[in-house]
C-alpha positions, 0 to 999 in steps of 0.5 A, a space after each residue: 500500500 502507498 502512504 495515502 492508502 495507509 492513512 485511509 485504512 487507519 481512519 477506517 480502523 479508528 471509525 470501526 473502533 469508535 462505532 464498536 465502543 458505542 454500539 453504532 452500526 455502519 457499512 462500508 460504502 460500495 467502493 470499499 465494500 467491493 474490494 473488501 468482499 471480492 478483492 481483499 485490497 485497498 482501492 488506490 484512489 485517496 477519495 475512495 473512503 466512504 461509509 454509510 450509517 443510519 441517520 440516527 447512528 450518524 448523529 450518535 457518531 458525531 456526538 461520540 467523537 466530540 467526547 474523544 476529540 483528537 488533535 490530529 483528527 477532525 470531524 466536519 459537518 454542516 453543524 461545525 462548518 458554515 461552508 461544509 458542502 452537504 448533509 453528511 460527515 467527513 472524518 479527516 486526518 489533519 496531518 495529510 492533504 487532499 485539496 479539491 480545486 473544484 470545491 475550494 475551501 469547503 472543508 476547514 481541514 482538507 486532509 485525506 478522509 472518510 465521507 459518512 453518508 446518512 441512510 435517511 428516512 422520508 419526510 412526513 409530508 410531500 410539502 415538507 419534503 419539497 421545502 427541505 429538498 429546496 433548502 438542501 439543494 440551494 445550500 449545496 450550490 452555495 458551497 459546492 457549485 463548481 463541481 456539478 451541473 444544475 438545472 434551472 429549477 435547481 438553481 432557483 433553490 438558491 433564492 430562499 437560501 440566500 434570503 435565509 443567509 441574511 440571518 447568518 451563514 453559520 446559524 443557517 448551516 446549524 438550522 438546516 443540519 438539525 432540520 434535516 436530522 429531525 425530519 429524516 432520522 426515522 425510516 417509517 417506509 420500506 426504503 432508506 434514501 441515500 443522496 449523492 452528487 448527481 444521484 439519489 439511491 433507494 435501499 430496501 431496509 431489509 438489506 441492513 437487517 444483518 451485517 457481517 465482518 470482512 477484512 480489508 488489508 488485514 483490518 476487520 470492518 463491517 458490510 451488509 450481509 446482503 452485500 450483492 444487492 447492496 453493490 448492485 443498487 449502487 454500481 449496477 450489475 457490473 459491480 465486479 468490473 470495479 475491481 479491475 478499473 484502472 485508477 487515474 489520478 484527478 488533475 483537480 485534486 492535490 494529495 500528500 501525506 508529507 504536509 499537514 493541510 493547515 500548513 499547506 493552506 497557510 503557506 500557499 494560501 495565495 496560490 490556492 486562491 489563484 488556482 481555484 479561480 483559474 479552475 472556476 474560470 476555465 470551467 465556465 469557459 468550457 460550458 459551451 464545449 460541454 453542451 456541444 459534447 452532450 448534444 453530439 452524444 444525444 444525437 448519436 444515441 438518437 441515431 442508434 435508437 432509430 436504427 434499432 427501431 427500423 431493424 425491429 420493425 422488419 422482424 415484427 413485419 415477418 411475424 405479423 400473421 402469427 401475432 394476429 393469430 395469438 391475439 385472436 385466440 387471446 393467448 396473452 402469455 405467449 403474446 407478451 413473450 413475443 412482444 417483449 422487445 417491442 415493449 422495451 423499444 416503446 419505453 425507449 422511444 417514450 423517454 426520447 419524447 416519441 412514439 414507436 408505431 411503424 406498423 399500425 396493426 402491430 401497434 394496436 395488438 400491443 395496445 390491446 395487450 397492455 389493456 388486457 394485462 393491466 398496464 394502465 400507466 404505460 397505456 396512458 403515457 402512449 395515449 398522450 402521444 397518440 
């Protein structure tokens, strides 16, 4: 292991020790869990450190750390740091450096660390959910607005946050932390919610009913016993490919174990501000280029979708008489199997804002099948385009 990996592993060991002492449950985040369960080695990225905790346990961990605070460690959150970029915790090594130019000075101690993400419950009402989500999204943009793109609706969330900041940024960060905690600490539904940059994941509660111990570089740590569905929800079916993915260091992240983060910031404060500003300016200049690439990607995917539609139309044209016969005999199970590919491409076309109906007779058979099998939701979407 390199020095960055050793620091990360020691932090994980400390978190495990504190959780065991206080009977707090935690789960290695999938990027670490897949290596612990199937690879038995540390990932090379210094940004791989992450664990999940139920929200009530996350708050217990924060309070437990405050009782045993160490000089060479830090635990940051929105409660302690008025510029912290989200509703989670970060446990950091003060004697190392992990500075992200896209984020600037959001962390008071930007050292190598572990992100602790909460497993949240859902709010009691839709209105409360929308209000808290608006405040949280607005807060993220004020703190971490350069490292991700936002829609125009999300950008509107900055307005109420800007108004509330008049009462003091530190006061607002504490208020928002407490508000999110109080309203999401209990999970009364079937799923926990995990919010990440650019993604929201839903985990069935039963995945976390049992845990098991696994070893990562000789250190015993905790993962959900149902680890395969846990990894599949996060990564998709190809989660084993994560073990062989090459590590490519980010050009926007400065890491080191040779200089403490505070010493780096004190010594190179002026250069850091210049780097962050240059990075922000370049990011804004590249905005047009990113949009062009997105348009080209969309155009290519659209062409592929149209080609798939043409090919499938020829296949079903040869099967038309057979399909008509199945419909006449009301053989819905066999008809469902035959129109499986038709159903898939119809959903793709609807996502692209179009309707797939190259042959009206086959299209009518498909509509009758949806009606007979009770798929009213999909049927209503199709009728909007008809």
